[in-house]
C-alpha positions in Angstrom: 0.0 0.0 0.0 1.4 3.4 -0.9 2.5 5.7 2.0 -0.2 8.4 2.1 1.8 10.6 4.4 4.5 10.8 1.8 1.9 11.4 -1.0 0.3 14.2 1.0 3.5 15.9 1.9 5.5 15.5 -1.4 3.1 14.5 -4.2 0.2 16.9 -3.9 -0.1 17.6 -7.6 -0.3 13.9 -8.5 -2.9 13.4 -5.8 -4.9 16.4 -7.2 -4.8 14.8 -10.6 -6.3 11.6 -9.2 -9.2 13.3 -7.3 -10.0 15.5 -10.2 -11.3 12.2 -11.8 -13.8 11.5 -9.1 -17.4 12.5 -9.2 -18.1 15.6 -7.1 -19.7 15.2 -3.7 -20.9 18.8 -3.6 -24.5 17.8 -4.8 -24.7 15.5 -1.8 -23.4 18.2 0.5 -25.9 20.7 -0.8 -28.8 18.5 0.3 -27.6 18.9 3.8 -26.2 22.5 3.8 -25.7 24.7 0.8 -22.9 26.7 2.3 -24.4 29.9 0.9 -23.4 32.9 3.0 -21.9 30.7 5.6 -18.7 30.9 7.6 -17.1 27.5 6.8 -14.1 25.5 8.2 -12.8 22.7 6.0 -10.6 20.3 8.0 -8.3 18.0 6.1 -8.9 20.3 3.1 -6.2 18.7 0.9 -6.0 20.2 -2.5 -9.4 21.9 -2.2 -12.0 19.5 -3.6 -14.5 20.9 -1.1 -12.8 24.2 -0.3 -12.9 25.7 -3.7 -16.5 25.1 -4.7 -17.7 26.1 -1.2 -15.6 29.3 -1.3 -17.6 30.5 -4.3 -20.8 30.7 -2.2 -19.5 31.1 1.4 -19.1 34.3 3.4 -15.7 33.0 4.6 -13.8 29.8 4.5 -10.8 28.5 6.4 -9.0 25.5 4.9 -6.9 23.4 7.4 -4.6 20.5 6.6 -1.5 18.9 8.0 0.3 19.2 4.7 1.6 22.6 3.6 2.1 21.1 0.1 -1.6 20.3 -0.3 -2.7 23.7 1.0 -0.4 25.4 -1.5 -2.4 23.7 -4.3 -5.6 24.8 -2.6 -4.4 28.4 -2.3 -3.4 28.6 -6.0 -6.9 27.4 -7.0 -8.6 30.0 -4.8 -6.4 32.7 -6.2 -7.1 31.6 -9.7 -10.8 32.0 -9.0 -10.2 35.6 -7.9 -11.5 34.9 -4.3 -10.2 36.7 -1.3 -12.4 35.7 1.7 -10.3 32.6 2.6 -7.4 31.4 4.7 -5.3 28.3 4.6 -3.3 27.0 7.6 -1.4 23.9 8.6 -3.2 22.3 11.5 -4.0 19.1 13.4 -7.7 18.0 13.6 -7.3 17.7 17.4 -6.3 21.3 17.8 -8.1 23.6 15.4 -6.7 27.1 15.1 -10.2 28.6 15.1 -11.9 30.7 17.7 -15.0 29.3 19.5 -18.4 29.6 17.9 -17.1 30.8 14.5 -18.5 28.3 11.9 -21.9 27.7 10.5 -20.5 24.7 8.7 -17.6 22.3 9.3 -16.7 19.9 6.5 -14.2 17.1 6.7 -13.4 15.1 3.5 -11.6 11.7 3.7 -9.3 12.9 6.5 -10.6 12.1 10.0 -10.1 8.4 9.1 -6.3 8.8 9.4 -6.7 9.5 13.2 -9.8 7.4 13.8 -8.8 4.2 12.1 -8.9 1.2 14.5 -5.3 0.6 13.4 -4.5 3.6 15.5 -4.2 2.6 19.2 -5.7 5.8 20.5 -8.4 6.1 17.8 -11.3 6.6 20.3 -9.5 9.4 22.1 -8.6 11.0 18.8 -12.2 10.9 17.6 -13.4 12.3 20.8 -10.9 15.2 20.6 -11.8 15.9 17.0 -15.6 15.9 17.6 -15.0 18.1 20.6 -13.0 20.6 18.5 -15.7 20.6 15.8 -18.4 21.3 18.4 -16.2 24.1 19.9 -15.8 26.0 16.6 -19.4 25.6 15.4 -21.9 28.4 16.2 -24.3 27.2 18.8 -27.9 26.5 17.9 -27.6 25.1 14.4 -24.0 24.7 13.3 -23.6 21.7 11.1 -20.8 19.2 10.4 -20.6 17.0 7.3 -18.0 14.2 7.1 -17.1 12.3 4.0 -15.2 9.0 4.1 -14.7 6.0 1.8 -17.2 3.2 1.7 -15.1 1.2 -0.8 -12.8 1.5 -3.9 -13.1 -0.8 -6.9 -16.0 -2.6 -5.3 -19.4 -3.1 -7.0 -21.2 -2.7 -3.6 -20.3 -0.6 -0.6 -17.5 -2.4 1.3 -15.5 -0.2 3.6 -12.1 -1.3 5.0 -12.4 -3.3 8.2 -10.2 -0.8 10.1 -12.7 2.0 9.5 -15.9 0.2 10.5 -15.6 0.9 14.2 -15.1 4.6 13.5 -18.1 4.7 11.3 -20.3 2.9 13.9 -19.0 5.3 16.6 -20.2 8.3 14.5 -23.7 6.9 14.2 -24.1 5.1 17.6 -22.1 7.2 20.0 -22.2 10.7 18.3 -25.6 10.6 16.8 -24.7 11.3 13.1 -27.1 10.5 10.2 -25.6 8.6 7.4 -26.0 7.9 3.6 -23.9 6.1 1.0 -23.4 7.5 -2.5 -21.7 6.3 -5.7 -18.8 8.6 -6.6 -16.9 6.8 -9.3 -13.5 7.8 -10.8 -13.7 8.4 -14.6 -10.4 8.3 -16.4 -9.2 9.2 -19.9 -8.2 5.6 -20.7 -7.2 2.3 -19.1 -3.6 3.3 -18.8 -4.4 6.4 -16.8 -6.8 4.5 -14.6 -4.1 1.9 -13.8 -1.4 4.6 -13.2 -3.4 6.7 -10.9 -5.1 3.9 -8.9 -1.6 2.3 -8.4 -0.2 5.6 -7.3 -2.7 6.0 -4.4 -4.5 2.7 -3.8 -1.7 0.2 -4.6 -1.1 -2.8 -6.7 -4.1 -4.9 -5.8 -6.6 -2.2 -6.8 -4.6 -1.3 -9.9 -4.4 -4.9 -11.0 -8.1 -5.3 -10.6 -8.7 -2.2 -12.6 -6.5 -3.5 -15.4 -8.1 -7.0 -15.3 -11.6 -5.6 -15.5 -10.8 -3.0 -18.1 -12.2 -0.3 -15.9 -11.9 3.3 -17.3 -14.7 4.1 -14.8 -13.6 2.7 -11.4 -16.3 2.1 -8.9 -16.1 4.3 -5.7 -18.4 4.8 -2.8 -18.6 7.7 -0.4 -20.2 7.7 3.0 -21.7 10.9 4.2 -22.2 11.5 8.0 -23.8 14.7 9.3 -25.4 16.3 12.3 -26.1 19.7 13.8 -25.6 21.0 17.3 
């Protein structure tokens, strides 16, 4: 399996190329919260797949990530859109550099999982700290959080990794999140690109399956968890 820490720190452009091939989750987000006129915090913003479209409708947006390289890509995209009501900052999910009661909406895309995977010995403590920080920065009386995570890559039906299942159950059973599953396939130019980019991020087993099945459109599932406080 590729080292995602290395990818996020050193290969942001290649990663951005991969996720540009994935179906947008913004339509699913808009069913929960449009983001219009909102003060938004995007934790684990990466290269801006949520930040950039939300910035176009938000009153303000703060993009946070542990990788300065990823945030540099996000900043360039925001500048290219001519937007100026945004900030980017390197940060840990467990210690958000945001004042209390600031956000109408917090979004977290495919990022909490790295601290809340059951492979991590302190995953429950990490998740508790993250949820606590999200609640702290949300405006009281209606602030909303929306979390996106994988529910399976290169699978015909939702089939999340075993090491994420306890985290997902905790969101629903311990923290009271609602949940839905949506198809968010990757669509590549051709089979060679599909194999190249899936091998880069998902590893040889997935890439070999893509090649064997001749998939230019690679099945992907996104889980969405949300709640308001």
